[in-house]
N, C-alpha and C positions, 0 to 999 in steps of 0.2 A: 543817804546817797553815798555811793562808793566811788571806786575808780575802775577804769577799763584799760587793760593793756592794749596798746596800739599794734602790737605785733601778733599776738595770738587771739586777742578778743575776749579773754576771760575776765570775769568780774573779780575785783579785789575789794573786800569790805573795809579793812582797816589798814592804815599805814602808820607805823611807829615813827619815832623821831629819827631813827637811823635806817629805816627801811625805804629804799628808793628803787627796788627792783621787783619785777613780777615774780611771785613764788613758783610759777609754773614753767616759764621759759627763760627767766633771767633778764628779760629786756628792761631797759632803764627808763622808757618813756611811758608814762601813765597819764590818762586824761580823766577829768571828772565826768562821771556818768550824767547824761542829760535826763531831765525829768520827762515823764511820759504824758505831761499835761498838754492837752490840745488847746490851741489858742485861736481866737478869731481875729482876722485882719480885715479892716474896712477897705473897700475898693474906691474910696472917694479921691 
């Protein structure tokens, strides 16, 4: 699982210890990528 830039939406695979910016646009806010696992929710 990687990270996603919240500004441009590109996926960033690795983040080093001093790497806190998107390599594409330079934006500083990255979010963890969500898994594509479907989940069942009971309606009780």
